[in-house]
DOPATI-214115 format. One line per field, with one value per atom (N, C-alpha, C): chain; atom name; x, y, z. Coordinates in nm, 2 decimals. Layout:
<tifis>
ch = A,...
at = CA,...
X = X,...
Y = Y,...
Z = Z,...
</tifis>
This chain:
<tifis>
ch = A,A,A,A,A,A,A,A,A,A,A,A,A,A,A,A,A,A,A,A,A,A,A,A,A,A,A,A,A,A,A,A,A,A,A,A,A,A,A,A,A,A,A,A,A,A,A,A,A,A,A,A,A,A,A,A,A,A,A,A,A,A,A,A,A,A,A,A,A,A,A,A,A,A,A,A,A,A,A,A,A,A,A,A,A,A,A,A,A,A,A,A,A,A,A,A,A,A,A,A,A,A,A,A,A,A,A,A,A,A,A,A,A,A,A,A,A,A,A,A,A,A,A,A,A,A,A,A,A,A,A,A,A,A,A,A,A,A,A,A,A,A,A,A,A,A,A,A,A,A,A,A,A,A,A,A,A,A,A,A,A,A,A,A,A,A,A,A,A,A,A,A,A,A,A,A,A,A,A,A,A,A,A
at = N,CA,C,N,CA,C,N,CA,C,N,CA,C,N,CA,C,N,CA,C,N,CA,C,N,CA,C,N,CA,C,N,CA,C,N,CA,C,N,CA,C,N,CA,C,N,CA,C,N,CA,C,N,CA,C,N,CA,C,N,CA,C,N,CA,C,N,CA,C,N,CA,C,N,CA,C,N,CA,C,N,CA,C,N,CA,C,N,CA,C,N,CA,C,N,CA,C,N,CA,C,N,CA,C,N,CA,C,N,CA,C,N,CA,C,N,CA,C,N,CA,C,N,CA,C,N,CA,C,N,CA,C,N,CA,C,N,CA,C,N,CA,C,N,CA,C,N,CA,C,N,CA,C,N,CA,C,N,CA,C,N,CA,C,N,CA,C,N,CA,C,N,CA,C,N,CA,C,N,CA,C,N,CA,C,N,CA,C,N,CA,C,N,CA,C,N,CA,C,N,CA,C,N,CA,C,N,CA,C,N,CA,C
X = 0.09,0.00,0.07,0.17,0.26,0.34,0.31,0.42,0.22,0.18,0.04,0.04,0.10,0.14,0.28,0.32,0.41,0.50,0.42,0.40,0.62,0.59,0.66,0.77,0.83,0.98,0.95,0.87,0.83,0.88,0.80,0.79,0.99,1.04,1.17,1.35,1.28,1.34,1.36,1.22,1.14,1.23,1.23,1.29,1.38,1.43,1.56,1.72,1.61,1.73,1.73,1.60,1.65,1.68,1.68,1.67,1.56,1.35,1.32,1.21,1.20,1.13,1.00,0.94,0.76,0.67,0.71,0.54,0.63,0.73,0.78,0.75,0.81,0.78,0.67,0.57,0.39,0.40,0.43,0.41,0.48,0.59,0.62,0.56,0.56,0.49,0.31,0.26,0.10,0.06,0.22,0.20,0.25,0.35,0.43,0.31,0.20,0.05,0.00,-0.09,-0.14,-0.08,0.05,0.09,0.06,0.09,0.14,-0.03,-0.18,-0.28,-0.37,-0.29,-0.39,-0.33,-0.10,-0.16,-0.19,-0.27,-0.35,-0.48,-0.55,-0.66,-0.78,-0.84,-1.04,-1.03,-0.98,-1.03,-0.92,-0.83,-0.68,-0.69,-0.76,-0.87,-0.88,-1.03,-1.09,-1.10,-0.92,-0.90,-0.83,-0.81,-0.62,-0.68,-0.81,-0.89,-0.87,-0.96,-0.95,-0.81,-0.66,-0.59,-0.50,-0.54,-0.51,-0.63,-0.79,-0.77,-0.77,-0.69,-0.69,-0.50,-0.46,-0.31,-0.30,-0.46,-0.47,-0.48,-0.59,-0.60,-0.50,-0.44,-0.30,-0.19,-0.18,-0.08,-0.08,-0.22,-0.31,-0.28,-0.27,-0.25,-0.38
Y = -0.11,-0.04,0.12,0.11,0.22,0.26,0.17,0.25,0.35,0.30,0.47,0.61,0.58,0.68,0.79,0.69,0.76,0.74,0.87,0.82,0.91,0.99,1.07,0.99,0.93,0.84,0.75,0.72,0.63,0.66,0.81,0.88,0.94,0.98,1.00,0.93,0.75,0.59,0.63,0.61,0.60,0.69,0.75,0.96,0.96,0.99,1.05,0.89,0.85,0.70,0.66,0.61,0.43,0.55,0.69,0.78,0.65,0.65,0.57,0.75,0.71,0.83,0.80,0.94,0.93,0.86,0.78,0.71,0.56,0.52,0.38,0.40,0.49,0.52,0.52,0.58,0.57,0.44,0.38,0.26,0.16,0.14,0.14,0.12,0.29,0.30,0.15,0.26,0.21,0.03,-0.08,-0.18,-0.20,-0.11,-0.14,-0.16,-0.09,-0.03,-0.11,-0.18,-0.30,-0.43,-0.45,-0.59,-0.57,-0.47,-0.43,-0.43,-0.33,-0.38,-0.54,-0.57,-0.77,-0.82,-0.75,-0.85,-0.85,-0.76,-0.67,-0.75,-0.80,-0.86,-0.76,-0.83,-0.73,-0.66,-0.61,-0.58,-0.43,-0.40,-0.34,-0.29,-0.38,-0.33,-0.22,-0.20,-0.16,0.01,-0.01,0.09,0.19,0.12,0.20,0.18,0.16,0.19,0.33,0.41,0.59,0.59,0.55,0.64,0.53,0.41,0.34,0.31,0.42,0.55,0.60,0.73,0.82,0.81,0.74,0.69,0.64,0.58,0.54,0.63,0.69,0.88,0.92,0.92,1.07,1.01,0.86,0.85,0.74,0.70,0.71,0.72,0.78,0.87,0.80
Z = 0.01,0.00,0.06,0.03,0.03,-0.07,-0.18,-0.36,-0.39,-0.31,-0.36,-0.27,-0.21,-0.08,-0.11,-0.26,-0.26,-0.36,-0.44,-0.63,-0.61,-0.55,-0.60,-0.62,-0.56,-0.54,-0.61,-0.68,-0.81,-0.92,-0.90,-1.01,-1.07,-0.97,-0.95,-0.99,-0.92,-0.99,-1.07,-1.21,-1.33,-1.43,-1.35,-1.44,-1.43,-1.32,-1.22,-1.23,-1.19,-1.21,-1.27,-1.32,-1.48,-1.58,-1.62,-1.76,-1.81,-1.82,-1.88,-1.97,-2.08,-2.13,-2.11,-2.11,-2.02,-2.03,-2.15,-2.20,-2.11,-2.10,-2.09,-1.92,-1.83,-1.71,-1.63,-1.77,-1.70,-1.69,-1.79,-1.82,-1.71,-1.68,-1.56,-1.44,-1.42,-1.29,-1.30,-1.39,-1.36,-1.35,-1.43,-1.40,-1.27,-1.21,-1.04,-0.93,-1.00,-0.89,-0.93,-1.07,-1.09,-1.03,-1.04,-0.98,-0.80,-0.72,-0.60,-0.59,-0.62,-0.62,-0.54,-0.69,-0.72,-0.60,-0.55,-0.42,-0.31,-0.24,-0.17,-0.11,0.02,0.00,0.02,-0.01,-0.06,0.03,0.15,0.25,0.25,0.19,0.14,0.01,-0.12,-0.25,-0.17,-0.12,-0.05,-0.02,0.06,0.11,0.01,-0.05,-0.16,-0.29,-0.31,-0.43,-0.53,-0.42,-0.45,-0.52,-0.40,-0.46,-0.62,-0.64,-0.73,-0.86,-0.89,-0.91,-1.06,-0.93,-0.92,-1.08,-0.96,-0.96,-1.24,-1.22,-1.33,-1.41,-1.35,-1.47,-1.46,-1.43,-1.44,-1.52,-1.52,-1.66,-1.72,-1.75,-1.80,-2.01,-2.13,-2.20,-2.32
</tifis>
């Protein structure tokens, strides 16, 4: 769940440290969120869903 509350650090990692381009970085973060979300319990998914949905809206083109 921490990934969903620390989006700036993930963005820094993909764009600064890994030097990905815009689309590649956005896809990396989206995939990371999807993998993390799928690992959560149903209760965890319910709690984090608004952040998950917002991240998808922001990062998808």
